[in-house]
Backbone bond lengths (Angstrom), bond angles and torsions (degrees), N, CA, C in turn:
res aa  C-N    CA-C-N  psi(-1)  N-CA   C-N-CA  omega(-1)  CA-C   N-CA-C  phi
1 X - - - 1.475 - - 1.540 104.32 -
2 X 1.201 121.15 131.90 1.452 129.27 177.18 1.432 116.52 -142.22
3 X 1.285 119.77 137.71 1.405 124.70 159.17 1.523 110.11 -140.12
4 X 1.303 121.48 -171.91 1.412 124.35 -168.30 1.534 109.73 -57.89
5 X 1.294 120.42 -36.14 1.454 128.45 -170.91 1.487 118.45 -113.56
6 X 1.360 113.00 5.01 1.466 116.32 -174.24 1.497 115.27 -154.13
7 X 1.240 116.15 117.68 1.429 121.75 -178.41 1.586 109.63 -112.75
8 X 1.284 116.34 147.58 1.457 119.89 173.70 1.581 109.49 -134.99
9 X 1.319 116.12 128.47 1.449 117.86 -179.19 1.471 109.17 -126.28
10 X 1.361 115.29 134.41 1.508 123.08 -179.38 1.603 105.29 -84.35
11 X 1.245 120.15 134.44 1.389 127.62 179.24 1.507 110.48 -121.01
12 X 1.329 110.48 156.09 1.487 119.13 177.76 1.616 102.92 -119.50
13 X 1.273 115.26 117.13 1.509 120.10 -172.68 1.496 106.54 -123.27
14 X 1.232 116.51 134.08 1.567 124.44 176.34 1.475 107.13 -85.28
15 X 1.416 114.43 119.65 1.409 118.90 175.79 1.438 107.85 -98.63
16 X 1.267 122.70 137.00 1.437 129.52 -179.35 1.572 117.23 -112.22
17 X 1.187 120.32 137.07 1.518 126.08 175.23 1.536 105.59 -124.67
18 X 1.289 115.81 126.82 1.460 124.41 173.33 1.502 108.36 -117.93
19 X 1.372 116.29 112.15 1.489 114.46 -176.76 1.532 110.53 -95.72
20 X 1.330 115.03 166.31 1.416 121.78 -176.19 1.588 106.54 -138.05
21 X 1.389 112.08 148.40 1.504 119.80 -179.62 1.527 102.53 -91.69
22 X 1.393 120.72 -10.44 1.401 115.92 179.68 1.486 119.37 -90.75
23 X 1.270 117.57 178.15 1.467 120.07 -174.56 1.596 110.89 -76.18
24 X 1.293 113.39 156.17 1.507 117.31 178.95 1.540 109.79 -51.25
25 X 1.387 116.16 -50.27 1.424 117.44 -173.27 1.530 110.62 -64.91
26 X 1.312 121.00 -38.27 1.402 123.55 178.70 1.565 109.59 -62.23
27 X 1.245 119.28 -45.73 1.451 121.23 179.93 1.580 110.80 -67.69
28 X 1.235 115.18 -41.74 1.513 121.29 177.51 1.585 105.87 -57.60
29 X 1.243 121.02 -50.93 1.450 125.50 178.60 1.508 111.58 -56.62
30 X 1.342 116.18 -49.42 1.493 118.91 178.04 1.509 112.54 -60.55
31 X 1.248 120.26 -39.35 1.472 122.10 -179.91 1.486 110.95 -64.38
32 X 1.394 116.54 -50.24 1.380 124.68 -177.68 1.543 112.15 -64.81
33 X 1.303 115.37 -23.89 1.521 117.15 173.39 1.441 112.18 -79.58
34 X 1.451 116.36 -41.21 1.421 122.75 -177.36 1.514 112.99 -75.18
35 X 1.327 117.98 -31.71 1.425 121.78 -177.75 1.502 109.14 -123.77
36 X 1.401 116.03 92.31 1.479 116.66 -174.20 1.487 113.04 -69.53
37 X 1.314 116.39 166.90 1.444 125.15 177.22 1.486 108.79 -76.25
38 X 1.357 117.57 137.59 1.478 120.96 179.65 1.473 110.45 -66.38
39 X 1.306 122.86 150.59 1.504 127.64 173.58 1.440 100.86 -82.82
40 X 1.366 113.54 121.39 1.468 121.04 176.25 1.482 114.03 -67.84
41 X 1.354 116.01 -14.58 1.378 118.53 -177.16 1.596 109.72 -66.24
42 X 1.234 119.44 -28.82 1.428 124.37 166.61 1.443 117.22 -42.44
43 X 1.400 114.30 -51.10 1.539 121.52 178.55 1.449 109.80 -70.80
44 X 1.367 126.32 -28.13 1.315 131.35 172.15 1.519 110.55 -58.35
45 X 1.315 112.92 -52.32 1.520 121.88 177.76 1.494 107.58 -56.45
46 X 1.278 121.35 -47.59 1.561 123.51 -174.61 1.548 105.94 -67.59
47 X 1.273 121.81 -40.37 1.457 129.97 -176.31 1.529 106.89 -58.18
48 X 1.336 116.76 -40.95 1.509 124.31 -179.39 1.513 114.38 -95.25
49 X 1.317 117.32 17.38 1.423 121.83 174.79 1.535 116.53 68.95
50 X 1.271 115.59 21.25 1.522 120.84 177.16 1.491 109.84 -84.06
51 X 1.277 119.53 55.61 1.432 121.59 -171.45 1.549 116.14 -60.53
52 X 1.275 115.69 -44.57 1.534 121.17 177.89 1.453 112.89 -60.46
53 X 1.364 118.24 -40.22 1.415 119.36 -177.01 1.572 108.01 -75.30
54 X 1.356 112.86 -40.53 1.495 118.72 177.99 1.484 108.85 -59.72
55 X 1.339 121.62 -44.14 1.436 124.64 -179.40 1.476 110.49 -59.19
56 X 1.309 126.82 -39.47 1.347 131.46 -178.96 1.562 109.38 -66.66
57 X 1.324 117.90 -43.44 1.395 125.48 176.70 1.561 110.67 -64.03
58 X 1.313 112.94 -46.17 1.423 118.33 -176.56 1.598 112.34 -66.00
59 X 1.367 114.45 -31.60 1.464 119.17 176.57 1.515 112.86 -70.07
60 X 1.431 116.55 -21.82 1.474 123.03 179.12 1.497 111.86 -84.99
61 X 1.301 116.50 -3.58 1.575 116.15 -175.63 1.484 108.44 -77.12
62 X 1.342 117.76 159.35 1.426 123.06 174.60 1.519 105.02 -73.90
63 X 1.263 117.65 173.51 1.588 130.10 -170.27 1.583 103.16 -60.52
64 X 1.371 115.59 -39.07 1.493 117.60 -179.82 1.487 109.24 -135.00
65 X 1.332 115.41 152.67 1.478 127.92 178.76 1.570 105.46 -138.27
66 X 1.305 114.44 150.38 1.453 124.27 162.30 1.603 109.93 -82.85
67 X 1.306 108.37 114.23 1.498 112.23 176.45 1.578 113.85 -81.41
68 X 1.277 114.90 -27.58 1.505 124.48 179.06 1.455 110.79 -176.03
69 X 1.285 117.86 176.94 1.405 127.44 173.93 1.536 114.02 -159.67
70 X 1.322 113.66 154.66 1.437 118.80 -179.15 1.571 105.90 -132.14
71 X 1.361 115.87 140.80 1.486 123.93 -179.77 1.516 105.42 -88.53
72 X 1.363 117.56 91.44 1.425 122.67 -174.41 1.606 106.88 -73.49
73 X 1.311 112.53 -26.87 1.511 113.59 178.49 1.549 110.83 -65.66
74 X 1.348 115.22 -34.47 1.555 113.69 175.32 1.462 112.03 -69.16
75 X 1.348 120.91 -20.98 1.481 119.17 177.58 1.527 105.27 -78.48
76 X 1.344 122.61 -32.77 1.351 122.77 -174.92 1.584 111.32 -71.36
77 X 1.376 112.95 -24.13 1.432 116.39 175.33 1.495 114.21 -61.00
78 X 1.365 113.98 -25.20 1.406 114.09 179.98 1.430 114.55 -73.24
79 X 1.446 112.05 -9.32 1.546 117.03 175.92 1.468 104.14 -106.59
80 X 1.313 122.73 15.07 1.433 120.13 177.75 1.565 115.93 82.86
81 X 1.300 113.59 10.24 1.516 116.54 -172.63 1.516 106.05 -106.10
82 X 1.265 115.54 133.64 1.559 124.54 173.35 1.471 109.03 -99.22
83 X 1.242 116.98 101.62 1.488 125.01 178.30 1.524 109.29 -148.36
84 X 1.404 115.43 142.35 1.469 117.65 175.45 1.531 103.82 -100.69
85 X 1.337 107.67 131.51 1.527 115.90 177.92 1.539 107.97 -161.79
86 X 1.362 112.83 125.71 1.536 116.61 179.93 1.503 104.00 -123.05
87 X 1.309 116.07 135.11 1.426 124.65 177.00 1.547 106.24 -100.65
88 X 1.259 119.30 129.12 1.446 122.86 -177.82 1.547 109.04 -117.60
89 X 1.258 117.34 149.06 1.520 123.59 168.48 1.473 106.67 -111.77
90 X 1.313 119.80 108.23 1.486 130.01 -173.58 1.466 109.12 -119.20
91 X 1.377 113.29 135.50 1.496 119.31 175.71 1.506 108.54 173.88
92 X 1.290 113.71 -163.02 1.443 124.73 -174.28 1.583 106.83 -140.93
93 X 1.315 120.66 126.20 1.511 121.29 -179.40 1.496 113.06 -58.42
94 X 1.304 115.52 -42.15 1.535 123.42 177.52 1.459 112.21 -57.65
95 X 1.410 116.82 -48.85 1.430 124.64 176.20 1.490 109.07 -54.52
96 X 1.331 114.57 -50.92 1.483 121.04 179.16 1.501 109.97 -54.31
97 X 1.296 118.21 -49.67 1.505 121.99 -174.74 1.484 106.38 -66.12
98 X 1.304 123.72 -35.63 1.475 126.17 -179.32 1.617 111.67 -58.74
99 X 1.354 109.44 -36.24 1.450 115.54 -177.56 1.602 110.57 -88.64
100 X 1.318 117.53 -49.54 1.422 119.71 -173.91 1.572 114.57 -70.34
101 X 1.286 116.54 -15.88 1.492 118.09 174.36 1.506 110.78 -66.48
102 X 1.362 116.33 -27.08 1.456 120.74 175.69 1.570 116.97 -97.73
103 X 1.309 112.00 -32.38 1.534 120.33 174.39 1.466 109.73 -137.79
104 X 1.290 116.30 99.67 1.466 123.57 -178.40 1.593 111.29 -53.27
105 X 1.291 113.46 -40.48 1.398 124.41 176.81 1.532 117.50 -48.71
106 X 1.380 109.75 -26.42 1.453 113.54 175.92 1.490 114.75 -61.61
107 X 1.294 117.14 -21.91 1.482 124.53 179.12 1.466 112.34 -54.76
108 X 1.386 114.08 -24.63 1.533 120.40 175.48 1.423 113.81 -53.11
109 X 1.312 117.45 -32.45 1.459 126.74 -163.58 1.527 115.27 -117.56
110 X 1.277 116.28 9.04 1.474 118.69 175.48 1.536 109.57 -128.54
111 X 1.315 120.58 134.75 1.521 121.54 -1.99 1.562 114.44 -66.65
112 X 1.243 117.38 169.46 1.525 119.46 178.13 1.441 109.10 -84.02
113 X 1.383 113.74 140.97 1.467 125.00 -176.90 1.502 105.12 -88.52
114 X 1.315 116.91 126.58 1.554 120.50 179.99 1.615 103.42 -130.50
115 X 1.339 108.23 131.47 1.496 112.72 174.78 1.532 111.44 -102.35
116 X 1.263 121.86 130.44 1.476 126.55 165.48 1.513 107.37 -104.68
117 X 1.280 115.07 120.05 1.482 122.73 -175.09 1.513 114.73 -130.82
118 X 1.245 115.18 159.43 1.384 121.84 173.32 1.562 108.54 -129.66
119 X 1.306 118.05 124.83 1.450 126.60 -171.91 1.529 104.35 -80.12
120 X 1.330 108.83 165.05 1.509 116.62 175.16 1.555 115.29 -57.14
121 X 1.338 116.92 -26.48 1.408 120.95 177.85 1.555 114.57 -90.29
122 X 1.384 113.83 5.48 1.522 121.01 176.87 1.511 111.19 92.04
123 X 1.400 120.04 -4.58 1.445 116.11 179.78 1.535 110.29 -67.13
124 X 1.354 113.68 139.09 1.493 117.11 -179.75 1.435 108.15 -109.68
125 X 1.269 121.49 140.40 1.432 122.99 176.07 1.571 112.26 -155.64
126 X 1.318 110.71 157.28 1.485 118.14 167.29 1.552 108.59 -99.14
127 X 1.320 117.70 148.76 1.464 129.07 174.87 1.510 108.44 -129.81
128 X 1.324 113.96 140.32 1.425 118.69 173.12 1.509 110.90 -168.12
129 X 1.292 114.53 162.40 1.527 117.82 174.79 1.477 110.61 -95.41
130 X 1.323 118.57 125.88 1.460 123.86 -164.99 1.636 105.84 -62.83
131 X 1.317 115.27 121.39 1.493 118.11 178.39 1.528 116.61 -48.11
132 X 1.412 118.14 -45.56 1.310 123.38 -173.23 1.601 108.67 -64.34
133 X 1.292 119.28 -29.08 1.501 119.34 173.29 1.470 113.64 -82.04
134 X 1.287 116.59 -39.98 1.480 123.27 176.20 1.507 113.64 -55.90
135 X 1.344 114.52 -47.36 1.404 116.88 -174.54 1.511 109.66 -87.26
136 X 1.326 114.66 -16.93 1.517 120.58 177.68 1.459 113.06 -57.39
137 X 1.380 117.77 -22.24 1.524 121.18 -179.05 1.534 111.74 -59.06
138 X 1.386 117.57 -20.71 1.374 119.22 -177.45 1.553 117.76 -83.09
139 X 1.327 109.14 -15.56 1.437 116.02 -178.84 1.423 121.09 53.57
140 X 1.332 114.87 35.92 1.493 124.82 -168.51 1.539 106.10 -114.52
141 X 1.356 112.81 119.30 1.474 122.16 -177.94 1.547 113.53 -67.81
142 X 1.385 118.91 -11.69 1.430 128.19 175.05 1.510 108.93 -85.86
143 X 1.318 119.81 -31.72 1.410 126.80 -176.28 1.500 111.24 -89.64
144 X 1.361 120.61 -39.90 1.433 125.76 -169.35 1.476 111.65 -57.48
145 X 1.456 117.88 -49.73 1.516 115.23 -177.35 1.590 114.71 -65.78
146 X 1.210 116.29 -31.64 1.502 123.16 173.29 1.527 109.78 -64.96
147 X 1.306 115.86 -43.56 1.457 118.49 177.11 1.531 112.67 -66.48
148 X 1.226 118.11 -38.43 1.482 125.95 175.92 1.642 109.28 -59.16
149 X 1.351 117.94 -45.67 1.351 124.42 -179.05 1.501 107.30 -65.26
150 X 1.369 116.87 -49.78 1.541 118.29 173.38 1.416 114.16 -50.13
151 X 1.372 116.50 -47.90 1.415 124.12 173.58 1.552 113.80 -46.95
152 X 1.352 112.33 -52.82 1.532 118.22 -176.83 1.529 107.96 -59.23
153 X 1.428 111.68 -51.26 1.467 120.34 -169.12 1.605 104.85 -60.13
154 X 1.315 115.77 -47.34 1.519 119.10 -179.17 1.531 111.85 -61.73
155 X 1.353 118.09 -53.13 1.385 118.53 174.69 1.473 119.02 -51.18
156 X 1.356 117.65 -45.16 1.412 124.17 174.70 1.505 116.13 -58.10
157 X 1.323 111.98 -43.45 1.554 119.96 176.20 1.529 111.88 -66.01
158 X 1.295 119.17 -44.95 1.484 121.31 -178.89 1.589 111.76 -73.80
159 X 1.325 116.67 -30.58 1.580 116.86 179.66 1.569 104.75 -71.25
160 X 1.376 114.89 -35.85 1.431 117.73 -176.56 1.542 108.07 -67.12
161 X 1.332 116.66 -42.24 1.480 119.65 -174.76 1.544 106.89 -71.81
162 X 1.385 114.05 -34.12 1.499 115.16 -176.06 1.665 110.98 -68.36
163 X 1.297 110.53 -22.75 1.422 114.39 -178.90 1.370 121.12 91.43
């Protein structure tokens, strides 16, 4: 659907589920050990125009960091449902900048949203939309290799956490 002020595009996105035989708590702990929380001081530096100092700190970051998380299971309790689920925002600011400098619309998808969930039967799994397919919508050969690397880094971290 298109008109002068409104475009709609249909996308095909690959959705990934990585299951674990371990407990929710074990997988959560492994993920949070493998992918540390980002130091919010970096964003303070950027906000105050300390770009050079922020750049040095960004370059010292691991491949992936947790930007934030939400306890979705707590939200479900408001509906009377007992379920463990945590939604994480995982990524790397330099990776984001490498893509968004070419396609600002890529900012919609960084950091990547990852769900760690436990089903009613006790099955634990991660779910996420594969970055290579999400960013592939831009058809940009400057974005695609960065997205593929993000895809590999995310898969490796989640497989490790899943055990």
